[in-house]
C-alpha atoms as an extended CHARMM CRD file, in Angstrom:
* protein
*
       143  EXT
         1         1  MET       CA             74.1450000000       40.6240000000       52.9870000000  PROA      1               0.0000000000
         2         2  ALA       CA             77.2960000000       39.7250000000       54.7750000000  PROA      2               0.0000000000
         3         3  VAL       CA             76.6750000000       36.1790000000       55.9880000000  PROA      3               0.0000000000
         4         4  THR       CA             79.8360000000       34.1180000000       55.6440000000  PROA      4               0.0000000000
         5         5  THR       CA             80.5510000000       30.4260000000       55.3790000000  PROA      5               0.0000000000
         6         6  ALA       CA             82.6050000000       30.6580000000       58.5910000000  PROA      6               0.0000000000
         7         7  GLN       CA             79.5310000000       31.9020000000       60.4910000000  PROA      7               0.0000000000
         8         8  ILE       CA             77.5110000000       28.9320000000       59.2600000000  PROA      8               0.0000000000
         9         9  ARG       CA             80.2870000000       26.5250000000       60.2600000000  PROA      9               0.0000000000
        10        10  ASP       CA             80.4310000000       28.1070000000       63.7220000000  PROA      10              0.0000000000
        11        11  LEU       CA             76.6630000000       27.7990000000       64.1750000000  PROA      11              0.0000000000
        12        12  LEU       CA             76.8740000000       24.1050000000       63.2930000000  PROA      12              0.0000000000
        13        13  ASN       CA             79.8950000000       23.4870000000       65.5750000000  PROA      13              0.0000000000
        14        14  ARG       CA             82.2620000000       23.0010000000       62.6260000000  PROA      14              0.0000000000
        15        15  PRO       CA             81.1030000000       19.5720000000       61.4550000000  PROA      15              0.0000000000
        16        16  ARG       CA             83.3100000000       17.3510000000       59.3290000000  PROA      16              0.0000000000
        17        17  GLY       CA             82.3130000000       16.7930000000       55.7260000000  PROA      17              0.0000000000
        18        18  LEU       CA             80.5520000000       20.0900000000       55.1030000000  PROA      18              0.0000000000
        19        19  ASN       CA             81.8820000000       21.4090000000       51.8020000000  PROA      19              0.0000000000
        20        20  GLU       CA             82.6450000000       25.1390000000       51.5110000000  PROA      20              0.0000000000
        21        21  ASN       CA             80.9820000000       25.3340000000       48.0930000000  PROA      21              0.0000000000
        22        22  THR       CA             77.8050000000       23.7440000000       49.4450000000  PROA      22              0.0000000000
        23        23  ILE       CA             77.5150000000       26.4780000000       52.0610000000  PROA      23              0.0000000000
        24        24  SER       CA             78.2190000000       29.1850000000       49.4660000000  PROA      24              0.0000000000
        25        25  GLU       CA             75.5220000000       27.9080000000       47.1240000000  PROA      25              0.0000000000
        26        26  TYR       CA             72.9280000000       27.7030000000       49.8940000000  PROA      26              0.0000000000
        27        27  LEU       CA             73.8720000000       31.2400000000       50.9730000000  PROA      27              0.0000000000
        28        28  THR       CA             73.2480000000       32.4850000000       47.4420000000  PROA      28              0.0000000000
        29        29  ILE       CA             69.8980000000       30.6950000000       47.1890000000  PROA      29              0.0000000000
        30        30  ARG       CA             68.5970000000       31.7430000000       50.5970000000  PROA      30              0.0000000000
        31        31  ASP       CA             69.8350000000       35.3360000000       50.2810000000  PROA      31              0.0000000000
        32        32  ALA       CA             67.7830000000       35.7600000000       47.1050000000  PROA      32              0.0000000000
        33        33  GLU       CA             64.7630000000       34.1420000000       48.7770000000  PROA      33              0.0000000000
        34        34  ILE       CA             64.9190000000       36.4460000000       51.8070000000  PROA      34              0.0000000000
        35        35  THR       CA             65.4190000000       39.5150000000       49.6430000000  PROA      35              0.0000000000
        36        36  LYS       CA             62.3020000000       38.6380000000       47.6700000000  PROA      36              0.0000000000
        37        37  LYS       CA             60.1380000000       37.8310000000       50.7130000000  PROA      37              0.0000000000
        38        38  ALA       CA             61.1870000000       40.7240000000       52.9330000000  PROA      38              0.0000000000
        39        39  ARG       CA             58.7950000000       43.6180000000       53.3680000000  PROA      39              0.0000000000
        40        40  MET       CA             60.0280000000       46.6940000000       51.5440000000  PROA      40              0.0000000000
        41        41  THR       CA             60.1490000000       50.2040000000       52.9620000000  PROA      41              0.0000000000
        42        42  GLY       CA             58.2450000000       51.5850000000       49.9690000000  PROA      42              0.0000000000
        43        43  TYR       CA             55.0130000000       49.9140000000       51.0670000000  PROA      43              0.0000000000
        44        44  VAL       CA             52.3780000000       51.6430000000       53.1890000000  PROA      44              0.0000000000
        45        45  GLY       CA             52.8030000000       50.9310000000       56.8910000000  PROA      45              0.0000000000
        46        46  VAL       CA             56.2290000000       49.3410000000       56.4570000000  PROA      46              0.0000000000
        47        47  THR       CA             58.3770000000       52.4580000000       56.6850000000  PROA      47              0.0000000000
        48        48  ASP       CA             58.8480000000       52.1970000000       60.4350000000  PROA      48              0.0000000000
        49        49  ASN       CA             58.7860000000       48.4410000000       60.8430000000  PROA      49              0.0000000000
        50        50  ALA       CA             60.6330000000       47.0950000000       57.8090000000  PROA      50              0.0000000000
        51        51  PRO       CA             62.9900000000       44.2280000000       58.6370000000  PROA      51              0.0000000000
        52        52  THR       CA             66.4970000000       45.3100000000       59.4600000000  PROA      52              0.0000000000
        53        53  THR       CA             69.5560000000       43.9470000000       57.7350000000  PROA      53              0.0000000000
        54        54  ALA       CA             70.4370000000       42.0350000000       60.9050000000  PROA      54              0.0000000000
        55        55  LEU       CA             67.0250000000       40.3330000000       60.9300000000  PROA      55              0.0000000000
        56        56  LYS       CA             67.4070000000       39.3620000000       57.2650000000  PROA      56              0.0000000000
        57        57  GLU       CA             70.8900000000       37.9860000000       57.9200000000  PROA      57              0.0000000000
        58        58  SER       CA             69.5840000000       35.9500000000       60.8400000000  PROA      58              0.0000000000
        59        59  ALA       CA             66.9010000000       34.4290000000       58.6470000000  PROA      59              0.0000000000
        60        60  VAL       CA             69.4900000000       33.5490000000       55.9970000000  PROA      60              0.0000000000
        61        61  LYS       CA             71.7140000000       31.9220000000       58.6400000000  PROA      61              0.0000000000
        62        62  PHE       CA             68.8940000000       29.7960000000       60.0440000000  PROA      62              0.0000000000
        63        63  LEU       CA             67.7310000000       28.6570000000       56.6190000000  PROA      63              0.0000000000
        64        64  VAL       CA             71.2500000000       27.8240000000       55.4350000000  PROA      64              0.0000000000
        65        65  CYS       CA             71.9180000000       25.8920000000       58.6490000000  PROA      65              0.0000000000
        66        66  VAL       CA             68.7690000000       23.8410000000       58.0140000000  PROA      66              0.0000000000
        67        67  ASP       CA             69.9190000000       23.1290000000       54.4580000000  PROA      67              0.0000000000
        68        68  CYS       CA             73.4220000000       22.1600000000       55.5770000000  PROA      68              0.0000000000
        69        69  LEU       CA             72.1320000000       19.9060000000       58.3530000000  PROA      69              0.0000000000
        70        70  ARG       CA             69.9700000000       18.0610000000       55.8420000000  PROA      70              0.0000000000
        71        71  VAL       CA             73.0400000000       17.5320000000       53.6640000000  PROA      71              0.0000000000
        72        72  LEU       CA             75.0400000000       16.3170000000       56.6580000000  PROA      72              0.0000000000
        73        73  ILE       CA             72.3310000000       13.8830000000       57.7450000000  PROA      73              0.0000000000
        74        74  ASP       CA             72.1430000000       12.4650000000       54.2320000000  PROA      74              0.0000000000
        75        75  THR       CA             75.9200000000       12.0340000000       54.0420000000  PROA      75              0.0000000000
        76        76  ILE       CA             76.6850000000       10.7240000000       57.5660000000  PROA      76              0.0000000000
        77        77  PRO       CA             77.4750000000        7.1970000000       56.3290000000  PROA      77              0.0000000000
        78        78  SER       CA             80.2430000000        8.4770000000       54.0620000000  PROA      78              0.0000000000
        79        79  ILE       CA             81.8060000000       10.9600000000       56.4890000000  PROA      79              0.0000000000
        80        80  TYR       CA             81.7330000000        9.5050000000       59.9850000000  PROA      80              0.0000000000
        81        81  PRO       CA             83.1900000000        6.1880000000       61.1860000000  PROA      81              0.0000000000
        82        82  PRO       CA             80.6740000000        3.4990000000       62.2260000000  PROA      82              0.0000000000
        83        83  GLN       CA             81.1750000000        4.0400000000       65.9730000000  PROA      83              0.0000000000
        84        84  GLU       CA             80.2640000000        7.7580000000       65.6540000000  PROA      84              0.0000000000
        85        85  LYS       CA             77.3230000000        7.4620000000       63.2500000000  PROA      85              0.0000000000
        86        86  GLY       CA             74.5730000000        6.9200000000       65.8250000000  PROA      86              0.0000000000
        87        87  ALA       CA             75.5130000000        9.7630000000       68.1520000000  PROA      87              0.0000000000
        88        88  THR       CA             76.1870000000       12.1060000000       65.2490000000  PROA      88              0.0000000000
        89        89  ASP       CA             72.8590000000       11.2890000000       63.6280000000  PROA      89              0.0000000000
        90        90  ILE       CA             71.0210000000       12.0320000000       66.8730000000  PROA      90              0.0000000000
        91        91  ARG       CA             72.9080000000       15.3070000000       67.3620000000  PROA      91              0.0000000000
        92        92  PHE       CA             72.3050000000       16.4970000000       63.7970000000  PROA      92              0.0000000000
        93        93  GLY       CA             68.6310000000       15.5080000000       64.0330000000  PROA      93              0.0000000000
        94        94  ALA       CA             68.1750000000       17.5270000000       67.2210000000  PROA      94              0.0000000000
        95        95  GLN       CA             69.9790000000       20.5000000000       65.7060000000  PROA      95              0.0000000000
        96        96  LEU       CA             67.8460000000       20.2400000000       62.5630000000  PROA      96              0.0000000000
        97        97  ARG       CA             64.5740000000       20.3430000000       64.5220000000  PROA      97              0.0000000000
        98        98  SER       CA             65.7720000000       23.3430000000       66.5120000000  PROA      98              0.0000000000
        99        99  PHE       CA             66.9870000000       25.2530000000       63.4620000000  PROA      99              0.0000000000
       100       100  GLU       CA             63.7710000000       24.4620000000       61.5410000000  PROA      100             0.0000000000
       101       101  LYS       CA             61.6850000000       26.1000000000       64.2760000000  PROA      101             0.0000000000
       102       102  GLN       CA             63.9440000000       29.1420000000       64.4140000000  PROA      102             0.0000000000
       103       103  ALA       CA             64.0500000000       29.4230000000       60.6150000000  PROA      103             0.0000000000
       104       104  ALA       CA             60.2610000000       29.2970000000       60.3600000000  PROA      104             0.0000000000
       105       105  GLN       CA             59.9410000000       32.0530000000       62.9630000000  PROA      105             0.0000000000
       106       106  ALA       CA             62.5960000000       34.2180000000       61.3070000000  PROA      106             0.0000000000
       107       107  LEU       CA             60.9630000000       33.7840000000       57.9070000000  PROA      107             0.0000000000
       108       108  ALA       CA             57.5660000000       34.7040000000       59.3410000000  PROA      108             0.0000000000
       109       109  ASN       CA             59.0760000000       37.8590000000       60.8630000000  PROA      109             0.0000000000
       110       110  ILE       CA             60.6650000000       38.8380000000       57.5640000000  PROA      110             0.0000000000
       111       111  ALA       CA             57.6520000000       38.2000000000       55.3540000000  PROA      111             0.0000000000
       112       112  GLU       CA             54.9210000000       39.1440000000       57.8520000000  PROA      112             0.0000000000
       113       113  VAL       CA             52.5480000000       36.7900000000       56.1010000000  PROA      113             0.0000000000
       114       114  GLY       CA             49.4870000000       37.9390000000       58.0400000000  PROA      114             0.0000000000
       115       115  GLY       CA             50.0910000000       41.6190000000       57.3070000000  PROA      115             0.0000000000
       116       116  THR       CA             48.9480000000       43.7590000000       54.4480000000  PROA      116             0.0000000000
       117       117  ALA       CA             51.1010000000       46.1380000000       52.4780000000  PROA      117             0.0000000000
       118       118  PHE       CA             50.6060000000       47.8320000000       49.1690000000  PROA      118             0.0000000000
       119       119  LYS       CA             52.4550000000       50.3050000000       47.0150000000  PROA      119             0.0000000000
       120       120  VAL       CA             50.9940000000       53.7910000000       46.7120000000  PROA      120             0.0000000000
       121       121  LYS       CA             51.5140000000       54.8130000000       43.1270000000  PROA      121             0.0000000000
       122       122  ALA       CA             49.3930000000       55.9310000000       40.2210000000  PROA      122             0.0000000000
       123       123  THR       CA             48.8370000000       53.2150000000       37.6710000000  PROA      123             0.0000000000
       124       124  THR       CA             47.4540000000       53.0860000000       34.1800000000  PROA      124             0.0000000000
       125       125  THR       CA             44.9510000000       50.3710000000       35.0340000000  PROA      125             0.0000000000
       126       126  ARG       CA             41.3840000000       51.1570000000       35.9980000000  PROA      126             0.0000000000
       127       127  VAL       CA             40.8240000000       50.7640000000       39.7190000000  PROA      127             0.0000000000
       128       128  GLY       CA             37.4300000000       52.3980000000       39.9120000000  PROA      128             0.0000000000
       129       129  GLY       CA             35.1090000000       54.6460000000       37.9410000000  PROA      129             0.0000000000
       130       130  THR       CA             32.7980000000       53.8910000000       35.1220000000  PROA      130             0.0000000000
       131       131  THR       CA             33.1010000000       52.1250000000       31.8140000000  PROA      131             0.0000000000
       132       132  SER       CA             31.3270000000       53.0250000000       28.6270000000  PROA      132             0.0000000000
       133       133  GLY       CA             27.7160000000       51.8310000000       28.4990000000  PROA      133             0.0000000000
       134       134  SER       CA             28.2850000000       49.7640000000       25.3560000000  PROA      134             0.0000000000
       135       135  GLU       CA             30.7070000000       47.3930000000       27.1500000000  PROA      135             0.0000000000
       136       136  LEU       CA             28.2170000000       46.4370000000       29.8320000000  PROA      136             0.0000000000
       137       137  SER       CA             24.8350000000       46.8130000000       28.1200000000  PROA      137             0.0000000000
       138       138  GLY       CA             24.9180000000       43.4120000000       26.3960000000  PROA      138             0.0000000000
       139       139  SER       CA             25.6040000000       41.4220000000       29.5230000000  PROA      139             0.0000000000
       140       140  ILE       CA             23.2780000000       43.4130000000       31.7960000000  PROA      140             0.0000000000
       141       141  ASN       CA             20.2740000000       43.5390000000       29.4660000000  PROA      141             0.0000000000
       142       142  SER       CA             20.5150000000       39.9500000000       28.2730000000  PROA      142             0.0000000000
       143       143  THR       CA             18.8140000000       38.5100000000       31.3680000000  PROA      143             0.0000000000
């Protein structure tokens, strides 16, 4: 995915004290999470409605913004002067609540938790059919 640290900074209004490496690490973590949770096109019923790359990138952006805002809130005392702490804390808190809602919705759209999808492929495991009588006779007749 092509989410950049500059995009995250822009979404957060370029706050002071947000380290470039922090954003990069959260991008790596959240990108892997979204890739794992996203519905795949190889599953039945997902071919036409699989999440687009843009939708996945949006989910990554929202989740990384939430992570970065949490870092900023935890580090406000060390970054901002005393006269700015209160207003900054309120602003970051409001942004965090907003981004958390949007991130939850984006993640739900990506994962489609309520939906069902399965891979159509022959396997070597037994899905149905019969087993030999000797495997079941002991447990069935012992009652």
